[in-house]
C-alpha positions, 0 to 999 in steps of 0.5 A, spaced: 502 505 503 500 498 500 505 493 498 504 487 493 509 482 490 509 476 486 515 471 485 516 467 479 521 462 477 522 465 470 516 470 468 512 475 471 505 474 472 500 477 478 494 477 481 496 496 495 491 512 495 479 528 495 473 527 498 467 522 497 460 521 501 460 515 506 455 512 502 460 511 497 464 507 501 459 504 506 456 498 502 458 496 495 454 493 490 453 485 491 454 480 485 449 474 484 452 470 489 451 476 494 459 477 495 461 485 494 463 487 488 470 489 487 471 496 486 477 498 481 481 504 483 480 511 480 487 511 476 486 519 475 485 520 482 490 516 484 495 519 480 493 526 482 494 524 489 501 521 489 503 527 484 500 532 489 503 529 496 510 527 493 513 532 498 509 529 504 512 522 502 519 525 500 520 529 507 516 526 512 517 518 510 522 516 505 529 515 507 536 514 503 536 507 505 530 505 502 525 509 498 519 505 501 512 508 501 509 503 505 508 502 513 514 499 517 514 492 521 517 493 528 520 487 532 525 486 537 531 488 532 528 494 529 531 500 532 528 506 527 523 508 522 528 506 517 529 499 520 522 498 520 521 500 512 527 495 511 524 489 515 517 490 512 521 488 505 524 482 509 517 479 512 514 480 505 520 477 501 520 471 506 513 470 506 513 469 499 519 465 498 523 469 494 529 465 491 535 468 487 534 467 480 527 469 480 523 474 477 519 478 481 513 483 480 513 489 485 506 491 483 505 498 486 512 499 486 512 507 488 519 510 487 522 503 486 525 503 493 523 496 495 524 493 488 531 495 488 532 492 495 529 486 493 534 486 487 540 487 491 538 483 497 536 476 493 539 477 486 533 477 483 530 480 477 525 485 479 519 489 474 516 494 478 509 497 475 505 503 478 500 507 474 503 513 476 508 516 471 512 521 476 513 515 480 516 511 474 521 517 473 523 517 480 524 509 480 528 509 474 533 514 477 533 511 484 535 504 480 540 508 476 544 511 482 544 504 485 547 501 479 541 496 478 538 499 472 540 492 469 536 488 474 530 492 475 525 495 470 519 499 471 513 500 467 507 504 468 501 499 468 495 498 472 497 491 476 489 489 477 490 487 469 496 482 471 495 475 473 499 468 475 504 467 480 506 466 487 502 472 491 504 476 497 501 483 499 500 487 505 493 490 505 489 494 509 483 489 511 476 491 515 474 487 520 467 486 518 461 490 513 458 494 514 459 498 521 455 503 524 454 509 520 459 513 525 464 508 524 463 508 516 464 515 516 471 515 520 473 509 515 471 514 509 474 520 512 481 516 512 480 512 505 478 518 501 483 522 503 488 517 500 484 516 494 482 509 496 475 507 495 474 502 500 477 496 503 475 489 504 474 484 509 479 477 509 473 473 507 472 478 501 479 477 499 479 469 500 473 469 495 476 474 490 482 470 490 479 463 489 475 467 483 481 469 480 485 462 480 489 463 487 489 457 492 492 456 499 491 463 501 493 465 508 492 471 512 497 473 517 495 479 522 501 484 522 497 489 526 501 489 532 508 489 528 505 495 524 502 499 530 508 503 532 509 506 524 501 507 524 502 511 531 508 515 528 504 517 522 498 519 526 502 523 531 505 527 525 499 529 522 495 530 529 500 535 531 500 539 525 493 539 524 492 546 526 497 548 521 494 543 516 487 547 516 490 554 516 494 552 510 488 549 506 484 555 508 489 560 505 490 555 499 497 554 501 495 546 500 491 543 496 484 539 497 488 533 495 494 534 500 489 536 506 486 530 505 492 526 505 494 529 512 486 528 514 487 520 512 494 520 516 490 522 522 484 518 521 487 511 519 490 511 527 483 513 530 480 508 526 485 503 528 484 504 535 476 503 534 478 496 531 475 497 524 481 495 520 488 491 521 494 491 517 494 483 514 499 479 510 496 475 505 499 470 501 497 465 495 499 461 489 496 461 482 493 454 481 
């Protein structure tokens, strides 16, 4: 449920979910300067995760107004889950400074809901990319059904292999590193369930952004506005946990699907311990 966007005046460039042990996520290798090494995503695991958990997203999170696979943003004007998903689109677009006529890269586009919303709301051209082939097929269908196929295109691509532009992303960030073993274990339980190897601190993101040629990096804490969405997901998972365990034991739900439910539960448990927050990051390529 990560969300990244890059805005360009005339061209696309660029700079968001099985079990692993706590040791795999607790303390990454360090580079020569003492900074944690960035871990590239395990694309095979990510593809398997989204393929196997599609029905979870389809029936429990997405809605016809916006096929969005991200958390919602709640403020005084938000009245529903559907409203919150659209509000997150708006908050990120405003932070990036999207203007009519621009070309936007939606990096990690999911099934195209936010890309279609951008094209319709801002009169921009959008290129959506994701490493998940099944998401590309669904995104193209969604764009065609909305009459946006000429303004929104989708491609199967790893967004870590793109570069340049005005960057905006809503990202999970840990408060520090390392935590006590019990806290690292809780983070591992959440993240491994969503096929995420680790999350970084704000300082780590600042260092990586500078290293990648981005400047004017700003971080804004969205956690108070996203907490109702995170809590909604938690209660959905916690209230059905006994059934989830039974389904996994009987082989009705796969290990990946069971991990998705566990992650939905444990993300909020980790949040209430103050281990992470939902941050809006913006930066500009030099």
